[in-house]
Structure formats: structure tokens, C-alpha cells
N, C-alpha and C positions, 0 to 999 in steps of 0.2 A: 505493500499499499504507499502511496505517496503521502508524506506529511508536509503540510503548507502551514506557515504562520505569517500573519500580517499584523502590523502595528499601525494604528492611525492616531495621530496627535492633534492633527489640524481639523478644521471644519470639513465635514463630508457633505458634499453638495448632492441634491437629487440626482443630478446628472452622473456624477461619480458612483453613487451607490446603484443607480439602475444599471450601468454598464458593467460594474463589478458582479452583481447579482446574476445578471444575464450570462455573463461570461462563465461563472460557476455553474449555472444550469446547463450551458452548452457542454462544459467539460464533462458533466454526468451524463447527458444525453448521448454524447459522442463515444463515451467510453465503451458501451455495450457490456458493461459489468454490473453485476449487483451493487446496490448502494453501499453494502458493508465492504466491498473491495475497492471502492473508488479512493479510499484513503480518507484522511482527517484533515480538515481545514479549520484553523483556530485564529480567530480574528480578536486582536486586542484592542480596546478603546481607552483612551485617556484624554485628558485636556479638551479641548474645543469640539473635538469629535463626539463628546457625549451628548451634545446638545441634539444631535441628529437622532438621538433615542426618543425624544419627546416632540420633535419637530413634525407637525402634521404632513409636510412634504416628504419625509423620509421614514416615518415610524412604520407605514405599512409595508415599505420595501424591506426594511430590517426584518419584519415579520415572515416575510417571504423567505429570506435568506436563512433566518433562524429555524425555520421548518424543515430545512434540509437535513436528512439524516446525518450526513458526514460533517456538518458544520457545527461549531461551537463558538459562541460569542461571550467573550469575558470583558467586563467593564470594571474600570478602577473606582472602587468604592470610595476611596479617600477624596478623589476629584469629584465624584458625585455629590459627597457632602459639601465640598468646597464651592461647587457652582449651584447648590440648592436643588439639586436634581434627584437625591437619593430616594426620597419618599416616592416620588412619581414614578421612578423606573422600578424600584423594588416591588411596588404594589400593581404594576402594570401587568398587561397580558403578554408582553414580550418574553420569549423564552431565552433569557441571557443568565450567566453567571456573574454575580458581584463579588469581586475579591477585594477584602479590605473594609474600611470603613464601619468597623464593628459587625460585618456580616461573616460569619464563620464559614470558610470555604476551603480550609486546609493550608492557607498561607496567604501572605499579602501579594498584591497584584503583580509587583515586579519579581518577586520570588517564583510565582507560578510562571511568569513569562521565561524566565531564565532556565527553570526546570523544563519547560516545554522544548525550548531550544536546544539544551543539553540531550534530551532524549532524540529529538529530530535530527541532530548532527552527531551520531555516535562516535565516541572516541575523540571528539573535538578537545583541544587543551586550552581553548580561547574563545572568548567572544568580543565583539567590536561594535562600536557605536559611530556612525558617520554624522557629526554635528554640523550643521549648515546655518543656525541661527546664533545671534549675538545674546549674551547673557543679559538679563533684565529686562530688554525689550520683548523678549520671548521667554515663555516658560519651559521650552523644550531643553534647555541646558539643565534644568533641574531634573527632568525625566532622564536625561543622560547620566546625571550623577546617582540616580534611583538604580538605574540599570547596570552600571558598572559596579556600584556597591554589591548588588545582587549577583553579578558574575563573580566577584571576589569571594563572596560567602559560599557560593557552590564550587569553589576549589578550581576556578578557572582563571587564566591570566587576562587581565582587562586590557583592551586597546581602545584608543580614542583617536578618530581621524577628524580633524577640524578643517572645515572648508568653507568658502564663501565667508559670510559674517560670523561663522563660528570660530574663525581664527581670533576674534576678539576675546575669547577666552584666555588668550595668552597674556593679555595685559597684567602688568604687576600692579600692586598698590590698591586693588580693589576693595572698597570700603562701602558697599550698599547699606544704607540705613533701615530699609524696609524689607529687604529681600535676602534669600540665602546666598552666602558668598561663594561664587562658583569657582573662582581660582583656589580659594581655601579648600573647597571640597575636592578639586581635583588633585591638590597637593596630599591631601589626606589619604585619598584612594591609593595614589602612587606610593606613598610611604608605607602603608600598611601591605600593599602587595609585595614591596621589596623585603620587608621584615618576615613575610610568610614564604619567601622564596619563589613567588610567582612574579617575575619581572613584567612591569607594565611597558607598554609601548604606545607613547602618546606623541602624536605628531600634528603639524600644521602645515598646510600647503603653501609652499614659499611664494607662488604667485600671489595668492590672496593676501599673505602676510605683507609682502612688498606693497601692495596696492594700499594697504591700510597703515603703513608707516611702521610696522614692526621689524622690517629687515632693511637695514640703511647701509649704504656704502659708507666705510669707514675710509677718509682720504689717506690717512698714515698708512694703512695696509693695502688698500686697493680691493678689498673684499668685502662683501656684505657680511653684517653681523646683527644679531637680534638687538633690537632696542626696546626697553621698558617692558621686558617679557620675563614671565615666570621661569624657573628652571625645569619644571616638570615635563613641559612640552617642547619638543624639538622641532623647528622649522626645517622641513624637508622638501625636495621637489615632489610634485603630484605623482611622478613615476614610481618614487619610493613607496608612497601610500598605496598606490595601485599594485604594487608588488605584493602587498599583503593580501590582496584580493586573489592571489593565486592559492591561497591557504585554504583548507576545508573547514572553515568556521562561520558562524553566523555573524553577519553584519547588519545591524539595525540602523535605522534613522527614523526620522520624524514621521514620515509616511513611506512604507515599503514592507518588504518581507523577504521570505525565503521559501523555496520548494525543494524538497529532498526525496527522490523515489526511494522505494524500499530496498533496491539493490545498490544504495550508496556505499561507497568503499573509500574509506579515508586515505587509503594509500595509493588511490589511482593518480597517475601524474597530470592528467588534464585538470585545468583550472574550472571552478563552476562558471557557468554562463552568467551573462549579466543582461537584464532587461531595464532600460531607462524610459520612464514615461516623462514626455515634456508636456506639461500641463499649462503652462503661463503664457501669456502674450510675449513676443520676442525681445522688447527693448526697455520697458520702464522698470524693470527689475533685473537683477543679474542670474535669475533662476535658468532662463533659457540657455543663455551663453555657458553658464556654470554647468549645467546638465549635458550639453553637447561636448563641452571641453573634456569633462570626465569620461564620457563615453568613448571619444575619439582616443584618448590617451590610453584607455583600458583596451581597446581593439588594437592599437599599435603596440601594445605590450603582449599580446597574443591572446587575449580574453575574447571569445566569442561574444559579441554585444549586439544587441537589437534596440534601436531607438525607435519609440512610437510616439507620433505626434498626436495628442488626444486632448479633448476639452478645449480650453482657450489656446493650448500650444498649437493647433492647427493653423492660427494666424501666421505662424512663421513660414507657411507655404503658400499664403495667400498674396495675390497681386505681386507688384515688383518692388523691391526694397531699394531706395537711393537714399544713401547717407548724405546729408548737406555738406558741402566743402568746408564750412566753418566748424563742423562738429567732429569730434574724436570719437568714433564708435565702430565696433565691429559689425560689418555686414553679416548678418545671419545667413541669409540666403547664398552669399557668395562663399561662406563657410561650408554650407552644405553642398554646393554644386562642385566644390574643390575636393570633397572627400567622399562621394558616392562610390568610388573604386577601392577604398581602402580595404585590406584584408580583414577578415573577422568582424566587419561592420556592416550593418544594413539598416536603412531607414524604412518605416512604414508609416502610413497616416491612417488614423481611425475613421472609417466612413460615416458612422453615426454622428459622429462629433462635426463633421462637415455638413451633414444634412441638417442638424439641429440649428446651424448657424445660417444656412441657405447660401453656402459657399463652395467653390471648387479650388482644386490645387492649381497653382499656376502653371501655365503650359511649359515652363522651363524646367519642370521636375516630372517629366513623363516616367522616369526611372524609380520613382518612389511609389510602391503598390499600396493601393487602398486595402484595407482589412476590415472585417466585423467582428462582432464579439465571439463567433464560433472560432475564427481564426486566432482570436486572443487566447481563447482556450486551449488551441492546439500548440500555440507558442508557450504558454506557461505550463500546462499539463498534458501536453501532447504525446505522441506515440514516439518510440525510440528514434525514427527517422525525423520527426520534426524537432525534437528535443533530446539530442544524444548526451546531454551533460548528465553528470551524477548528481548536480545540484544547480539551481539557479538563483540569484539574487535579484531582487527588484527594488528599484529606487524610483521615487516620484519626485521630479523637480518642477 
């Protein structure tokens, strides 16, 4: 059986939940196997994703997904209490498990998540979190600390990969008055791991760190050096971080997951595959460029990578993008056109997302196939021919 685990920390829109639920249904219908043999899908919900459990636009869709015999939905009880949702969700008709928050379920939310991943990835010595959000502006770094603390408690080596705004975790001298100190939390986990003989591996992407002023040129030496950084996180090239993706261990992020078939063998030489969902418009945030950069770097490092433009991400393929001469910005469409022939990399676009917006892919991208939810199911949970990897990681940007 295939074991699949997904974590959602951000808002879950009706569109996202619809295609995700339909993709799970397509996986079941296309497998031709009894429900008991289709494997188990565990969906963990925390943070803003919890509002979708009471939202009238999404509640009925969760009911459909929760009714599937191979699906288990686990909600963070502590966060339900924080958001004022505990009573509504616990007394509702939705068949979900509440972990923590005073509800006895055999362990806190993050302990159950780590335990599930440890069982899903048999023999794994470590677990990692890819952090893309900055401390204090986002609560995701708090979830990162909870996860890595649970990783360490489970006897695994903790790993942290900071990317995009996640590199702000590097900043020394953090003194929040109203929030949990993220840099202190990272230092505490790193120190405890070393004392227990489980070396941590905490890294920050050098490109992102340089852009944000944490990696500066020293005129005296001619080399870049960390500036105003804590010692527990090392600034490294993205290639070094993605080198860790060749390992057979879970890598969580704010929205994403992992899929491991029952014949997973930790000693196999091939790296797990990578599926990157581009979900945001192309320019007003760094999500699209950051997701494409990570995907391209992974493919060039030999990791079989699939990029899927979905939801608002389909606008990257719409029209013809022209960067004004006075603006310094990377043209996403030029980046795509120049990389369609890169080995180990393929681009796809989600047809239902295009239809929902009444748009079509630009004529300059006839080489990017259109896929539906059934094809998504084949990519994520498909046959050996479609999905030959011993495991697949999924990251939403």
C-alpha cells in the first residue's frame, strides 16, 4: 500500500480543496483495487487551513474527502483552540481526528505527524522542514520549531532548509516582545541535537540570504561572509540544500507532503521524485520565481522534477510578458522558454484552473501539456510506468 502524508498550514481555498479531493477520487477509481489496498492518505491541518473546516464553501468538500475509506484527517487541537474553532469542529459532523487541545488522541499533533512520517519512511534517520516564511510576520516558523522538536524527540536528526523569506530566521539579536523567539528556538533544538549525538543540519539559501543582506562581501578578503547571523544556520548554495533531497527522508513545508509506495527501499540509489505546484501569480511575490528556481536546480542536480502550474499559477503561461526597460525583474516566461529541454524536468498546466479563469496558455508554450485531475492522480499516485520513484515529495509555491 502507498502511504501519503500532506500538511496544510495556509488557507485552503475551495478551488484547491476541490481539485485535491477530485484527484484523490481519481486515484481510487483508476487503481482498480479494493479500497483497503489503495493505501492510506493522512492530511494534517494546522494554522489558517483550519478555517476551511467551518467555512460553508469548503466544509462539504471536506466531508466528501473524509468519507473516503483510505483518508484520515487530523486537525491541530491547540490551534483550533487558538482560533476559536475547537467547539465547532469537535461537535460537528465532519469525521476528523483532533490531536491536542485537551482532546485525548494518543499524542500531540506534531508528535503524531512525526510518528506518521517515521512509519511512512521506514529506516529514515532524519526529517527536514523547508521554511519559506519569515518569523513573526508568519506563524509557520513556530510550526517549524514544533516539527523539529518532535523530530528530535522521535530519535531522528533534525534538518532545516531556509529559503525565500525563511532566511530571516538567520538574523541574530531577535527580541520579540509578543511572540516566540524563533532564532532562540532554532539554537535550542540545534544544541539539544548535538548533546544527544544527532547532528543537526541547518542551512540558508545563499541567493536568498544575499538578497536580504545576510551574506555580504568583505572588502578585506574579497569573499562573502555572513552578516548579523546566528551561528546555528549555515549559509549554503541552493545546490547544497537540494543535495539533501537525494536522501530518503521526509521534507515538510508549509503546504506539501510526501508519497511513499509500499515497496520503498531506503537503500535504493535513485532520489525521490519532486512535484512542485506553482499556485501564485508570477510577479507580485517571489513564490513563482522561487518555486521555479528550486525546481530547475533540483532537475539539474539529477532529481526527476515535475512543475505543475495550477490555481493562480496558470497566469505565468498567459499572454506575453514584457518587463519594462526601467524595471529589474526576471521574465518568468523567458525562464520557462529557456528550460523546457532541461533533463529531468517537465512542465505541465492544470486544465481546470485555466477553465475556471476562462483563459488559455499562450501560443508560445505549445510544448507544455494540459492535464486534468485524473492525470494529477497518475503523477502523484500512478502506475510504476508513470511514477517509477520509490517516493515523491510535493511542495506548493
